[in-house]
C-alpha positions in Angstrom: 35.3 2.6 -71.4 31.5 2.1 -71.2 31.9 -1.7 -70.9 34.5 -1.3 -68.2 32.2 1.0 -66.3 29.3 -1.4 -66.3 31.7 -4.2 -65.3 32.8 -2.2 -62.3 29.4 -0.8 -61.4 28.5 -3.7 -59.1 31.7 -3.1 -57.1 31.3 0.6 -56.5 31.3 1.5 -52.8 28.9 4.1 -51.3 31.7 6.7 -51.5 31.5 6.4 -55.3 34.8 4.7 -55.9 35.3 1.1 -57.2 36.8 -1.2 -54.5 39.5 -2.3 -57.0 40.9 1.3 -56.9 41.0 1.7 -53.1 44.5 0.2 -52.9 45.7 2.8 -55.3 44.5 5.6 -53.1 46.3 4.0 -50.1 49.5 3.7 -52.3 49.3 7.4 -53.2 48.7 8.5 -49.6 51.7 6.5 -48.3 54.0 7.4 -51.2 53.2 11.1 -51.1 53.9 11.1 -47.3 57.5 10.3 -48.3 57.5 12.9 -51.1 56.1 15.6 -48.8 58.5 15.2 -45.9 60.8 17.9 -47.2 58.3 20.6 -48.2 58.1 22.5 -45.0 61.8 22.7 -44.2 64.0 21.9 -47.2 64.2 25.5 -48.4 65.3 26.8 -45.0 67.7 23.9 -44.7 69.4 24.8 -48.0 69.7 28.4 -46.9 71.2 27.3 -43.6 73.9 25.5 -45.5 75.1 28.8 -46.9 73.1 29.1 -50.1 70.9 32.1 -51.0 67.1 32.3 -50.9 67.2 32.5 -54.7 69.3 29.4 -55.1 67.0 27.5 -52.8 63.9 28.7 -54.8 65.7 27.8 -58.1 66.0 24.2 -56.9 62.2 24.0 -56.4 61.6 25.8 -59.7 63.7 23.3 -61.8 62.1 20.4 -59.9 58.7 21.8 -61.0 59.8 22.1 -64.6 60.8 18.4 -64.7 57.6 17.5 -62.9 55.6 19.4 -65.6 57.2 17.4 -68.4 56.6 14.2 -66.5 53.0 15.1 -65.9 52.6 15.8 -69.6 53.9 12.4 -70.5 52.1 10.5 -67.8 48.6 10.5 -69.3 49.4 9.2 -72.7 52.2 6.8 -71.5 49.8 5.3 -69.0 47.2 4.7 -71.7 49.8 3.1 -74.0 51.8 1.0 -71.7 49.5 0.6 -68.7 48.9 2.8 -65.7 50.4 0.4 -63.2 53.6 0.0 -65.1 54.2 3.7 -65.4 53.3 4.1 -61.7 56.0 1.6 -60.8 58.6 3.3 -63.0 57.8 6.7 -61.4 58.1 5.4 -57.9 61.3 3.5 -58.6 62.9 6.6 -60.2 61.9 8.7 -57.1 63.5 6.3 -54.6 66.8 6.0 -56.6 67.1 9.7 -57.1 66.2 10.5 -53.5 69.0 8.2 -52.4 71.4 10.1 -54.7 70.1 13.5 -53.5 70.3 12.8 -49.8 73.2 10.5 -49.8 75.5 12.2 -52.3 74.4 15.6 -53.6 73.5 17.3 -50.3 76.6 16.1 -48.3 78.8 17.3 -51.2 77.7 20.9 -50.9 78.2 21.2 -54.7 75.2 23.3 -55.9 75.1 22.2 -59.5 75.0 18.6 -58.4 72.3 19.3 -55.8 70.3 21.3 -58.5 70.6 18.6 -61.1 69.7 15.6 -59.0 66.8 17.3 -57.2 65.4 18.5 -60.5 65.6 15.0 -62.0 63.8 13.5 -59.0 60.8 15.6 -60.1 60.1 13.0 -62.7 59.0 10.5 -60.1 55.8 11.6 -58.3 53.9 12.8 -61.5 54.3 9.5 -63.2 53.1 7.7 -60.1 50.0 9.7 -59.2 48.8 11.0 -62.6 49.0 7.5 -64.2 46.5 6.5 -61.5 44.2 9.3 -62.7 44.2 7.6 -66.1 43.2 4.3 -64.5 40.4 6.2 -62.7 39.2 7.8 -66.0 39.2 4.3 -67.6 37.1 2.8 -64.8 34.7 5.4 -63.4 31.4 6.8 -64.8 32.1 10.3 -66.0 29.1 11.6 -64.1 30.9 10.5 -60.8 34.5 11.3 -61.8 34.7 14.6 -59.9 33.6 12.8 -56.7 36.2 10.1 -57.3 38.8 12.8 -58.0 37.8 14.2 -54.6 38.9 11.0 -53.0 42.1 11.0 -55.1 43.1 14.5 -53.9 42.1 13.6 -50.4 44.6 10.7 -50.5 47.2 13.0 -52.0 46.6 15.7 -49.4 46.7 13.1 -46.6 50.1 12.0 -47.7 51.9 15.2 -48.9 50.2 17.5 -46.5 49.1 15.8 -43.3 51.6 13.1 -42.6 54.2 14.8 -44.8 54.0 18.0 -42.8 53.2 16.7 -39.3 55.7 13.9 -39.0 58.8 16.2 -39.7 57.5 18.6 -37.0 58.2 15.8 -34.5 61.3 14.2 -36.1 63.2 17.5 -36.7 63.5 18.3 -32.9 64.7 14.7 -32.4 67.0 13.9 -35.3 67.4 17.2 -37.2 66.5 18.2 -40.7 69.0 16.1 -42.6 68.1 12.8 -41.0 64.4 13.6 -41.4 65.0 13.5 -45.2 66.1 9.9 -44.8 62.9 9.0 -43.0 60.9 9.7 -46.1 62.3 6.6 -47.9 60.3 3.9 -46.0 57.1 5.6 -46.9 57.8 5.9 -50.6 59.1 2.4 -50.8 56.0 1.2 -49.0 53.8 3.0 -51.5 55.7 1.4 -54.3 55.1 -2.1 -52.8 51.4 -1.4 -52.3 51.2 -0.4 -56.0 53.1 -3.5 -57.1 51.0 -6.0 -55.1 47.5 -4.5 -55.0 46.8 -1.9 -57.7 45.0 -3.5 -60.7 46.4 -3.3 -64.2 44.7 -1.2 -66.9 41.9 -2.9 -68.7 43.1 -2.1 -72.1 43.6 1.2 -73.9 43.3 0.0 -77.4 46.7 1.5 -78.3 48.8 -1.7 -78.1 48.9 -2.0 -81.9 50.0 1.6 -82.5 53.3 2.1 -84.3 56.1 4.1 -82.6 55.4 7.1 -84.8 51.7 7.0 -83.8 52.7 6.7 -80.1 54.9 9.8 -80.4 52.2 11.6 -82.3 49.7 10.8 -79.5 52.2 11.9 -76.9 52.7 15.2 -78.6 48.9 15.8 -78.7 49.0 16.2 -74.9 50.6 19.6 -75.6 49.3 20.4 -79.1 45.7 20.1 -77.8 46.5 23.3 -75.8 46.8 25.1 -79.2 43.9 23.5 -81.0 41.4 23.4 -78.2 40.8 26.9 -76.7 38.7 25.5 -73.9 41.6 23.1 -72.8 44.0 26.1 -73.0 41.9 28.2 -70.7 41.4 25.3 -68.3 45.1 24.8 -68.2 45.6 28.4 -67.2 43.2 27.9 -64.3 44.8 24.6 -63.4 48.2 26.2 -63.1 46.9 29.1 -61.0 44.9 27.0 -58.6 48.0 25.4 -57.0 50.5 28.3 -57.1 50.5 28.7 -53.3 50.5 24.9 -52.8 54.0 24.8 -54.3 55.1 28.4 -53.7 54.4 28.7 -50.0 56.6 25.8 -49.0 59.5 27.7 -50.6 58.9 31.2 -49.1 56.9 30.6 -45.9 59.6 28.8 -43.9 61.9 31.8 -44.7 59.2 34.4 -44.0 57.8 33.0 -40.8 60.9 31.4 -39.3 63.9 33.6 -40.4 64.7 37.2 -40.9 65.8 36.8 -44.5 64.3 39.3 -47.0 62.1 40.9 -44.4 61.0 37.8 -42.6 59.8 38.2 -39.0 60.8 34.9 -37.4 57.4 34.7 -35.6 57.3 30.9 -35.6 59.6 27.9 -35.4 59.8 25.7 -38.5 58.0 23.0 -36.6 55.1 25.4 -35.9 55.0 26.3 -39.6 54.9 22.6 -40.4 51.8 22.2 -38.1 50.1 25.2 -39.8 50.7 23.8 -43.2 49.7 20.3 -42.1 46.5 21.6 -40.7 45.7 23.2 -44.0 46.0 19.8 -45.6 43.7 18.3 -43.0 41.1 20.8 -44.2 41.8 19.8 -47.9 41.1 16.2 -47.1 37.5 16.9 -46.1 37.3 19.7 -48.7 38.3 17.5 -51.6 35.5 15.0 -50.8 33.0 17.8 -50.0 33.8 19.8 -53.1 33.9 16.7 -55.4 30.3 15.9 -54.5 29.2 19.5 -54.6 30.7 19.9 -58.1 28.9 16.9 -59.4 25.6 18.1 -57.8 25.8 21.9 -58.5 28.3 22.4 -61.3 32.0 22.3 -61.6 32.9 25.7 -63.0 30.7 27.9 -60.7 32.2 26.2 -57.7 35.8 26.9 -58.8 35.0 30.5 -59.9 33.4 31.8 -56.7 34.8 29.5 -54.0 38.1 28.2 -55.3 39.6 31.5 -56.6 38.3 33.9 -54.0 38.9 31.8 -51.0 42.5 31.5 -52.2 42.8 35.2 -52.6 41.7 35.7 -49.0 43.8 32.9 -47.7 46.9 33.9 -49.5 46.9 37.4 -48.3 46.0 36.3 -44.8 49.2 34.2 -44.6 51.2 37.3 -45.1 49.2 39.9 -43.1 48.2 37.9 -40.0 51.8 37.8 -38.7 52.3 41.4 -39.6 49.3 42.6 -37.5 48.9 39.9 -34.9 52.3 38.4 -34.5 52.8 34.7 -33.6 49.1 33.9 -33.4 48.6 30.2 -34.2 44.8 30.4 -33.9 44.5 33.0 -36.6 47.0 31.3 -38.8 45.1 28.0 -38.5 41.8 29.9 -39.3 43.4 31.3 -42.4 44.7 27.8 -43.3 41.0 26.7 -43.2 40.1 29.3 -45.8 43.1 28.6 -48.0 42.5 24.8 -47.7 38.9 25.1 -48.7 39.8 27.3 -51.6 42.5 25.0 -53.0 40.3 21.9 -52.6 37.4 23.6 -54.4 39.3 23.1 -57.6 39.0 19.3 -57.3 36.7 19.0 -60.4 39.6 20.0 -62.7 40.4 16.3 -63.2 36.9 15.8 -64.7 36.8 19.1 -66.6 39.7 18.3 -68.9 38.4 15.0 -70.4 34.9 16.6 -70.6 36.4 19.3 -72.9 37.9 16.8 -75.4 35.7 13.7 -75.5 37.4 12.4 -78.6 40.9 12.7 -77.1 40.6 12.0 -73.4 44.1 10.7 -73.0 45.6 13.9 -74.5 43.2 16.0 -72.4 44.4 14.2 -69.2 48.0 14.7 -70.3 47.2 18.4 -70.7 45.7 18.4 -67.2 48.8 16.7 -65.8 51.1 19.1 -67.7 49.3 22.1 -66.2 49.5 20.5 -62.8 53.2 20.1 -63.2 53.6 23.7 -64.4 52.1 24.8 -61.1 55.0 23.2 -59.3 57.2 25.2 -61.7 55.5 28.6 -61.6 54.8 28.6 -57.9 58.5 28.5 -56.9 59.5 30.5 -60.0 57.4 33.5 -59.0 59.1 33.4 -55.6 62.6 33.0 -57.2 62.1 36.0 -59.5 60.3 38.4 -57.1 61.3 37.7 -53.5 64.6 39.6 -53.7 63.0 42.6 -55.3 59.5 43.1 -53.9 59.8 40.8 -50.9 57.4 38.2 -49.4 54.4 40.6 -49.5 54.9 41.2 -53.2 55.0 37.5 -53.9 51.8 36.9 -51.9 50.0 39.8 -53.8 51.2 38.3 -57.1 49.7 34.9 -56.2 46.4 36.6 -55.0 46.1 38.6 -58.3 46.6 35.4 -60.3 43.7 33.8 -58.4 41.5 36.8 -59.2 42.5 36.5 -62.9 41.6 32.8 -62.7 38.1 33.6 -61.6 37.6 35.7 -64.8 39.1 33.0 -67.0 36.6 30.4 -65.8 33.8 32.3 -67.6 35.3 31.1 -70.9 35.3 27.4 -69.9 32.2 25.3 -70.7 32.8 21.5 -70.1 30.2 18.9 -71.1 29.2 18.0 -67.5 26.6 15.2 -67.3 23.3 16.7 -66.2 24.2 20.3 -67.0 24.1 22.5 -70.0 27.1 24.2 -71.5 26.5 27.3 -69.3 26.8 25.2 -66.2 23.1 25.2 -65.3 21.5 22.0 -64.2 19.1 20.4 -66.7 15.7 19.5 -65.3 15.1 15.8 -65.0 12.0 15.9 -67.3 14.1 17.8 -69.9 16.9 15.1 -69.7 14.3 12.4 -70.3 
């Protein structure tokens, strides 16, 4: 990895990212635009077809479970078989299963078929985006990895949140929700083609001579490391918590803000909610880059502890209470989206924290990170599925907020080996480092 870094050093742009990886960020932004098309309206669309809020939430929950398993496998699979190859497999699986979901499962109205196909589609995007994280870890200087991860999450946010949210707000009034789902395909196929033609291959993981048994053992280490490494386990807890609203709010907020189900107030149209959610992701694009650099300069853990967790507490509760007290106030909702977007993006160093906690097993550590990322897509909707019918939307939002507060406390037990900092997160003076 050191050799690879020095080979790439001459080609690093001022933003801290090797030019060879720029096409990968473009591929992620374009692909995730297609993946994100449905997030702001699919839950409402399913309810409008006669299914319950719990059935709608369960679809997202099972999708998240499959995504968690795919995320777990992606890190080690990418190291063993090449990041680009696994990216192409993930993108191809997404396209095929999306065709089945929109073309067969949804029109059939058969809930088990809808549930199964949509859940299986969850294997696609984690293999695509998290395999690219492995390629970044193989290429980029660890001292700059958090900054690079900032650009990675900026590309992700630009796709799934900005284009993925704003475009449906314009297409739904013109062609409706169902045909808007079809419009996601060109973006995902374009992302696949960019990856195929422009993303570089991995520069060797050293695992090509491993036996099948050794490969399976290495794959399992992506989970067993959570048991053997307490620091990784605590980091995984925070990684799950940090994205709960990112995947939970698209399930409940269209119902809370745009319908009267389970105590919703119907203050906004779905297109307006899409614009609020899209604006939050505009904030995260800048936040990911800003917090990536801040984390490298001032410490990863303190940033997540005080800004990430507590901004998310405020922003999460604001999403619920602003309509309650101020009605359909787009200005205040967008202001709250700024707070929540800054909070979510402050967790951007997580991609650097995991490998820094297990220097001897970086592939397994990245798999643990990806597994925890996938679990967020599972637990975010799961909390909504289990609680929305009993304690309502307010109870779900308070549950998310309490989780963020707990996450702040958990960060005190995480001490990554951040270059230039001691194990307590304090910067080491230059004279001391020399």
